[in-house]
C-alpha positions as a Markdown table, in Angstrom:
| # | Residue | x | y | z |
|---|---|---|---|---|
| 1 | Unk | 0.0 | 0.0 | 0.0 |
| 2 | Unk | 1.0 | 3.6 | -0.6 |
| 3 | Unk | 2.4 | 5.4 | 2.3 |
| 4 | Unk | -0.1 | 7.6 | 4.2 |
| 5 | Unk | -3.2 | 6.2 | 2.5 |
| 6 | Unk | -5.6 | 3.8 | 4.0 |
| 7 | Unk | -7.0 | 0.8 | 2.1 |
| 8 | Unk | -10.3 | 2.6 | 1.3 |
| 9 | Unk | -8.6 | 5.6 | -0.1 |
| 10 | Unk | -6.5 | 3.4 | -2.4 |
| 11 | Unk | -9.6 | 1.6 | -3.6 |
| 12 | Unk | -11.3 | 4.8 | -4.4 |
| 13 | Unk | -8.4 | 6.0 | -6.5 |
| 14 | Unk | -8.2 | 2.6 | -8.3 |
| 15 | Unk | -11.9 | 2.6 | -9.0 |
| 16 | Unk | -11.8 | 6.2 | -10.3 |
| 17 | Unk | -8.9 | 5.4 | -12.6 |
| 18 | Unk | -10.7 | 2.3 | -14.0 |
| 19 | Unk | -14.0 | 4.2 | -14.5 |
| 20 | Unk | -12.4 | 7.4 | -16.0 |
| 21 | Unk | -9.1 | 6.2 | -17.6 |
| 22 | Unk | -8.8 | 9.2 | -20.0 |
| 23 | Unk | -9.3 | 11.9 | -17.4 |
| 24 | Unk | -6.4 | 12.2 | -15.0 |
| 25 | Unk | -7.5 | 12.8 | -11.4 |
| 26 | Unk | -6.3 | 16.0 | -10.0 |
| 27 | Unk | -6.7 | 17.2 | -6.5 |
| 28 | Unk | -9.2 | 20.1 | -6.1 |
| 29 | Unk | -8.1 | 23.0 | -4.0 |
| 30 | Unk | -9.8 | 23.3 | -0.7 |
| 31 | Unk | -12.7 | 25.7 | -0.8 |
| 32 | Unk | -13.4 | 28.0 | 2.1 |
| 33 | Unk | -16.4 | 27.4 | 4.3 |
| 34 | Unk | -17.9 | 30.7 | 3.1 |
| 35 | Unk | -18.1 | 29.5 | -0.4 |
| 36 | Unk | -20.4 | 26.7 | 0.7 |
| 37 | Unk | -22.6 | 29.0 | 2.8 |
| 38 | Unk | -23.5 | 31.5 | 0.1 |
| 39 | Unk | -25.7 | 30.3 | -2.8 |
| 40 | Unk | -24.5 | 30.8 | -6.3 |
| 41 | Unk | -25.7 | 33.8 | -8.2 |
| 42 | Unk | -28.6 | 32.9 | -10.6 |
| 43 | Unk | -28.3 | 33.8 | -14.2 |
| 44 | Unk | -30.8 | 36.5 | -14.8 |
| 45 | Unk | -32.0 | 35.1 | -18.2 |
| 46 | Unk | -31.8 | 31.4 | -17.4 |
| 47 | Unk | -35.4 | 31.0 | -16.3 |
| 48 | Unk | -36.8 | 32.9 | -19.2 |
| 49 | Unk | -34.6 | 31.0 | -21.6 |
| 50 | Unk | -35.9 | 27.7 | -20.1 |
| 51 | Unk | -39.5 | 28.9 | -20.4 |
| 52 | Unk | -39.0 | 29.8 | -24.0 |
| 53 | Unk | -37.5 | 26.4 | -24.8 |
| 54 | Unk | -40.2 | 24.6 | -23.0 |
| 55 | Unk | -43.2 | 26.6 | -24.2 |
| 56 | Unk | -41.9 | 28.1 | -27.4 |
| 57 | Unk | -42.8 | 31.6 | -26.3 |
| 58 | Unk | -46.5 | 30.7 | -26.6 |
| 59 | Unk | -49.0 | 32.8 | -24.6 |
| 60 | Unk | -51.4 | 31.0 | -22.2 |
| 61 | Unk | -55.0 | 30.9 | -23.6 |
| 62 | Unk | -57.5 | 33.2 | -22.0 |
| 63 | Unk | -60.2 | 31.0 | -20.3 |
| 64 | Unk | -62.9 | 33.6 | -21.2 |
| 65 | Unk | -62.1 | 33.5 | -24.9 |
| 66 | Unk | -64.9 | 31.5 | -26.6 |
| 67 | Unk | -62.5 | 30.2 | -29.2 |
| 68 | Unk | -60.1 | 28.6 | -26.8 |
| 69 | Unk | -60.8 | 25.2 | -25.2 |
| 70 | Unk | -60.1 | 24.6 | -21.5 |
| 71 | Unk | -60.0 | 21.5 | -19.2 |
| 72 | Unk | -62.4 | 21.8 | -16.3 |
| 73 | Unk | -63.9 | 19.6 | -13.6 |
| 74 | Unk | -67.5 | 20.5 | -14.3 |
| 75 | Unk | -68.7 | 18.9 | -11.0 |
| 76 | Unk | -66.6 | 21.4 | -9.1 |
| 77 | Unk | -68.1 | 24.3 | -10.9 |
| 78 | Unk | -71.6 | 22.9 | -10.3 |
| 79 | Unk | -71.0 | 22.5 | -6.6 |
| 80 | Unk | -69.8 | 26.1 | -6.3 |
| 81 | Unk | -72.7 | 27.4 | -8.2 |
| 82 | Unk | -75.3 | 25.6 | -6.0 |
| 83 | Unk | -73.5 | 26.3 | -2.7 |
| 84 | Unk | -75.4 | 29.5 | -1.8 |
| 85 | Unk | -78.8 | 27.9 | -2.5 |
| 86 | Unk | -77.9 | 25.0 | -0.2 |
| 87 | Unk | -76.6 | 27.4 | 2.6 |
| 88 | Unk | -79.9 | 29.4 | 2.4 |
| 89 | Unk | -81.8 | 26.3 | 3.5 |
| 90 | Unk | -79.7 | 25.6 | 6.6 |
| 91 | Unk | -78.9 | 27.7 | 9.6 |
| 92 | Unk | -75.1 | 27.3 | 9.8 |
| 93 | Unk | -72.0 | 29.4 | 9.7 |
| 94 | Unk | -71.1 | 30.9 | 6.3 |
| 95 | Unk | -67.6 | 31.9 | 7.0 |
| 96 | Unk | -64.9 | 31.3 | 4.4 |
| 97 | Unk | -63.5 | 28.3 | 6.3 |
| 98 | Unk | -66.9 | 26.6 | 6.7 |
| 99 | Unk | -67.7 | 27.2 | 3.0 |
| 100 | Unk | -64.4 | 25.7 | 1.9 |
| 101 | Unk | -65.0 | 22.7 | 4.2 |
| 102 | Unk | -68.5 | 22.1 | 2.7 |
| 103 | Unk | -67.2 | 22.3 | -0.8 |
| 104 | Unk | -64.3 | 19.9 | -0.1 |
| 105 | Unk | -66.6 | 17.4 | 1.6 |
| 106 | Unk | -69.1 | 17.5 | -1.2 |
| 107 | Unk | -66.5 | 17.1 | -3.9 |
| 108 | Unk | -65.0 | 14.1 | -2.1 |
| 109 | Unk | -68.5 | 12.4 | -2.3 |
| 110 | Unk | -68.9 | 13.1 | -6.0 |
| 111 | Unk | -67.0 | 11.5 | -8.8 |
| 112 | Unk | -65.0 | 14.1 | -10.9 |
| 113 | Unk | -66.1 | 14.7 | -14.5 |
| 114 | Unk | -63.4 | 16.5 | -16.5 |
| 115 | Unk | -64.3 | 17.9 | -19.8 |
| 116 | Unk | -62.6 | 19.9 | -22.5 |
| 117 | Unk | -64.4 | 22.6 | -24.4 |
| 118 | Unk | -65.2 | 26.2 | -24.8 |
| 119 | Unk | -66.8 | 28.0 | -21.8 |
| 120 | Unk | -70.2 | 27.9 | -23.5 |
| 121 | Unk | -70.0 | 24.2 | -24.1 |
| 122 | Unk | -68.9 | 23.6 | -20.5 |
| 123 | Unk | -71.8 | 25.8 | -19.2 |
| 124 | Unk | -74.2 | 23.6 | -21.1 |
| 125 | Unk | -72.6 | 20.4 | -19.7 |
| 126 | Unk | -72.9 | 21.8 | -16.1 |
| 127 | Unk | -76.6 | 22.4 | -16.6 |
| 128 | Unk | -77.0 | 18.8 | -17.7 |
| 129 | Unk | -75.5 | 17.4 | -14.5 |
| 130 | Unk | -77.7 | 15.6 | -12.1 |
| 131 | Unk | -78.8 | 18.3 | -9.6 |
| 132 | Unk | -80.1 | 15.6 | -7.2 |
| 133 | Unk | -76.6 | 14.1 | -6.6 |
| 134 | Unk | -74.9 | 17.4 | -6.1 |
| 135 | Unk | -77.7 | 18.7 | -3.8 |
| 136 | Unk | -77.5 | 15.5 | -1.7 |
| 137 | Unk | -73.7 | 15.8 | -1.4 |
| 138 | Unk | -74.0 | 19.4 | -0.4 |
| 139 | Unk | -76.6 | 18.7 | 2.3 |
| 140 | Unk | -74.6 | 15.9 | 3.8 |
| 141 | Unk | -71.5 | 18.2 | 3.8 |
| 142 | Unk | -73.4 | 21.1 | 5.4 |
| 143 | Unk | -74.8 | 18.9 | 8.1 |
| 144 | Unk | -71.3 | 17.5 | 8.9 |
| 145 | Unk | -69.7 | 20.9 | 9.0 |
| 146 | Unk | -72.6 | 22.3 | 11.1 |
| 147 | Unk | -72.2 | 19.6 | 13.7 |
| 148 | Unk | -68.5 | 20.2 | 14.2 |
| 149 | Unk | -67.2 | 23.5 | 12.6 |
| 150 | Unk | -63.4 | 23.8 | 12.6 |
| 151 | Unk | -63.1 | 27.4 | 13.8 |
């Protein structure tokens, strides 16, 4: 064995030389501890360059444009539309937290229905959904939140 090296260090050097035979191994100078503490300066244009490569400088479609298609869970939209009607029938808290809890519980009871289309097509699909299932899920969610509100 070489003088001053342990068996593990010698094996590392041997393995490195077998894996990278064309690249001579050179010892790197010791870096100061401050170099490890400070993060490297980001390149100002690197993120925009990455975005342009990924997306080809395309603009995002406007969801209100009737010519553009969008992907939407129409059940979620229908639950939000019918939320105020369901709250009006029950005497319960209408704070933001309780409203979100009711929507979350109702959506967990209903199967999602994702559709692609223009906003006009999606509005028509929402109207065709079964109002009975959505109303039942909302009522069950309101009763559960009313019995134990989380605020």
